[in-house]
C-alpha positions, 0 to 999 in steps of 0.5 A: 053379162051381168053375173060378171059384172059383178065378178069384177067388183067383188074382184075390184073391191077384194083388190082395194081391200087389200091394197088399203089393207098393205098401205094403212100398214106402211102408213101407220105402222111404226118405222123403228129400225137400229140393231135390235129392231133389225136381229131375227127374236129367239127367245129373248137371246142374241141369235147364233147364227141362223138358222135354216132349216129342212124341212121333211117331206112329211110335213108336206105330205100332211099339208098336202092331205089337209087341202085335199080334205079343206077342199072335200069340205067346201064342197060338203057343204053347199050338198048340205044346204041344197040336200033337200033339192038334188034328191037321189040324183045329188045323195049319190053324187055325193056318195060316189065322190066322199067315196072317192075321197075316203079312197084318197084318205086309204092309200094315204094311210096304207102308204105312211103318210101320216105316220112321224117316225 
């Protein structure tokens, strides 16, 4: 129960910080409005039209792969810190985990997820 109180304070602090930043932005931020300020910026030239471009599936595949390997690093850092305490069992577990991640990378490369052609 004591751990949950600390976690609750952490979430309250994070929500309070986010709320404070948003409130400060509205209170101290610029309040300009007009024809020029309400238009989208397009390299200093007057915009001809609002472009709603479509993103290809390849973009989303690369984004998903980035998230996958980013989460892998989140697991690798604590393991590297506790490597000596975990011993052989921790090494084997991380080896199996990395093997599964590398199998996913191999599969995505074979399927062409990283090719932009």
